[in-house]
Every structure is written in structure tokens, then in C-alpha cells.
Phi, psi and omega in degrees: 000313179296325179298318179297317178297321180299314178298318180298317181293322176299314180298316181296317179298315181296320181292335180279323186269343178291151178294165184291343173220146178234170182217160181283139175247017186284335183290136183251334182199159175249150179291151174266007171274126190300322181288312179297322180302313182293320178299319179293323177294322177299314178297319183296312179289325183284351182269359180283113185298128181089348180229025183302312182293316179299317180296315180296316180294325177299313180295315184291316189266335183243309184288315183298311178299325178289315185298323181256016183268006177080014181277331188249108173290177187303318183296321180286326175294323178298322175299318179297314180301314181296317179299313183296322177296316180292322179297325175298314181297334179268006178059039176279159194254155175304310172245125006262354197290301178297323179301313179292324178298311180291321178295324177299315178297313181299312182290332176303313183278329178298325185260012174055049177292149178291150184299326180295334175292321178297315182300313181288326176296313179300317180298321178296316179297317183296328175282318184294323188294337180256350187243351186236169178288164177300322180296318179298317178295318178299316178298319181296319179295321178296312180297321177302317181299308184285335176292311181295324184281319191223008184061026183267141179258337180200142184208118170223181178291339185259334183206145175225139171240133180209158181263158182275353178203179178253036180276073184215164171225152174272147177211173183207123168245259171273345179223154172291144179214156178240117187259121178255123182274329179197119182200171165260137181251125185248143171236117182253127179227111182052245184263009185239148178222126175256152185225139165252113186273144171057050183248171171223158182180179180235126176261131174255093191295329180279352179248356185054048184227144174232129174248115187247163178217127178074172180125164184228138174236149178221182183239036180295335177297336179264008178088012180263133181304127184292343178270352183259323180227120180199168178228140178251123183272149172260264175255142180208165179223153182228127164273108189293348177279352183243174186258024185212171175221165178234138181238142180276340175203144184219139171256114184259133179237129177225097181277355178277345182289127180242126177291142178297137181279000000 
């Protein structure tokens, strides 16, 4: 009798701590045949408990038209096969990991990104996948997705940071980085948006960090003429998880100030 209660409590405990959806880990590899690969991906996404319909619809409505749409030549498909095989070995998940990986590819071509961005992005992934944790790789795939789709560097319900253009390249030293040569940097918080105009910088997507140089800020959002009151930044840094930045030096101009006569 006590043994039965013990089994029951174990079952109850497990049901409480498991996530609201689970997925199969039985698959060991994906086929390198393009038709079989897509069928296997459909099964893989459709096997996520609680998200079966969402997974199937993603493959049918987004991945399948892209996969057979003539966007990926043989070399790029080989990269996809290799990535998916490696992601299995790292125990990465259909949601969010494979989902973000495929969406990054889809959004790359939807938004007409330059080919050199693909080359540098691919090189960053190939270095990251062997040198970083699974979480770092997962974060990088997510940022890649929202960057290609919306030029966003960070996105939550409370704060978003995004660039004004796709004038960037991927690079990698000890960490993956996205180098912007000239852009406007935006921070959106609820109904308000702040801007650093004409800046350049480096985004470290796995660290949620931006290191910037140059740029101009004004108070036109408060109704003040941007040519009369403004600040010019030298070097500054941004914790992208927050709604602010810090600068080591600023040149402030206020042409509205009048000396007493």
C-alpha cells in the first residue's frame, strides 16, 4: 500500500515540474534528401506536445514554400543539414531553436539582405556552435531571426532596441558580434521611442550589449527644436535589457540659453 502511494506521489511530482509541453527526443538524424528532410521536419515539429498544430502549420505555410522556392542552392542546403544534425547532438529543441533557425533563413531572404551578410552570419554560427553553450547559440538564433525580420537587437514586452537600417556585417573574435557602420539606434518603451542619430557601434547578441561611438540625441519628443538643444555622444554603452545607456563624454549644446542683459 505504501509502495503504491510512493509511486503516486512520484507521478504527481513529475507532472507538476514538467513543462506544459514536451517533445520527442527519439530522432537521431535528418535525411539529406530535400523531400524526406521536410517530411521529417514536419513530423519533428508536429510532435511537440501542446503545439502540434502550430508546428505543422509552420512547416506547411512557411518552411515548405521557402524550402522548395529556389532560394537555397546545394551548398546552402548542406549547411542546413549540417546545422540540424549538430543541433540534435546539442539537444536543441524544435521550439524555439529550430524554429528561430529556419525563421532567420526565411526572413533573411524575405527582407532582401545582401549576400555578404549571409556569408558572415553563417561563419559566426559555425564558430559559435562549437565554442559556446547551447543557450548562447539559442540566443544567437533568436536575435538573428528578429534582426533579419525587423532590424531588432533586443525585444521583450517592456523594451525594444532596434537599428534604423540593415547596414551591418557579422563578425567573430572571442564572441559573435554585429558591426554597424552607420545607423540610427532606437529604444522603444511602451508609447515612447528615443533615438541616437547617426551612430555606429557593435552589438554583442549573446551578451545583450551594444558598444557605440558617436551620434546625436535631442529632445524633439518634448517639443524642443532639435537644432537648438542637443547632445553629441563620444563613446557610450548600452545594456540592451534596460531602457538607458551610459556615455563617458558628451558635448551638450543649448542655443536657447540667453545670458541676462
